[in-house]
C-alpha positions in Angstrom: 17.3 -14.7 79.2 17.3 -11.5 77.5 20.1 -9.1 78.7 20.1 -5.5 78.3 22.6 -2.8 77.8 23.3 0.8 77.7 21.2 3.3 79.3 17.7 2.2 80.5 14.9 2.8 77.6 13.0 4.2 76.4 14.4 6.7 79.5 16.2 6.3 82.4 13.5 7.9 84.9 11.0 5.4 82.9 12.4 2.0 81.9 10.6 -0.6 79.8 10.3 -4.1 81.5 13.0 -5.5 79.7 15.2 -3.2 81.4 13.6 -2.7 85.0 16.2 -5.3 86.4 19.7 -4.0 86.8 20.8 -7.5 87.4 20.2 -8.3 83.7 22.1 -5.4 82.6 25.5 -6.2 80.8 28.3 -4.2 79.6 27.8 -2.5 76.2 29.1 -4.9 73.6 31.4 -2.1 72.0 32.7 -2.8 68.5 30.6 -6.4 68.4 28.2 -6.1 65.2 24.6 -5.9 65.6 23.2 -9.3 64.6 20.3 -7.3 62.3 22.4 -4.7 60.4 25.9 -5.8 61.0 27.1 -2.3 62.1 29.6 -2.2 65.1 27.8 -1.6 68.3 28.8 1.9 69.7 29.6 3.1 73.5 26.6 5.0 73.8 23.9 2.5 71.8 21.2 0.6 73.7 20.0 -2.9 73.3 19.6 -6.4 74.0 21.8 -9.5 73.9 19.4 -12.7 73.3 21.2 -16.3 73.7 21.3 -18.2 70.4 22.8 -21.8 69.6 25.4 -21.8 67.1 26.4 -23.6 64.0 29.2 -25.4 65.8 26.5 -26.1 68.9 28.2 -23.5 71.2 25.8 -21.5 73.3 26.4 -17.6 72.3 24.9 -14.1 72.4 23.6 -12.0 69.6 23.7 -8.2 70.1 21.0 -6.1 68.9 20.5 -2.2 69.3 17.4 -1.4 70.3 16.2 0.1 67.0 17.3 -3.2 65.3 15.5 -5.1 67.7 12.3 -3.0 67.4 12.6 -3.6 63.6 12.4 -7.3 64.0 8.7 -6.7 65.4 7.4 -3.5 63.9 7.2 -2.9 60.5 9.0 0.2 58.7 8.0 3.1 58.6 6.4 2.9 61.9 9.3 2.0 63.8 11.3 5.4 63.9 7.6 6.9 65.0 7.3 4.0 67.8 11.0 4.9 69.0 10.4 9.0 68.9 7.1 8.4 70.6 8.5 5.8 73.4 11.4 8.5 74.1 8.9 11.5 74.5 6.0 9.7 75.9 6.4 6.2 77.3 3.1 5.7 78.4 1.8 3.9 81.8 3.8 0.8 80.5 7.0 2.0 78.8 5.3 0.9 75.2 4.5 4.6 74.1 2.0 4.1 71.0 1.6 0.5 72.0 -0.3 1.1 75.0 
């Protein structure tokens, strides 16, 4: 299950489907490293937490800021444009320029 944290995105008044359900919203993992860039998650960040199986065989969670998560699926340099567009005009389904 994908959990999300931070303010709803792309905007609080218009949510992407991943953050439509507040039951899947968790506390911001402040201080935990982003699984992509390794930087500590800050209190004002937005992102997702994904389940993963660790090397020790234990179930854990990997945290991604929304920018890093999008960088996993959108090639550079388009990701910055996509993020900006989603925040300005998310479109009818919250996907902005992908709509």
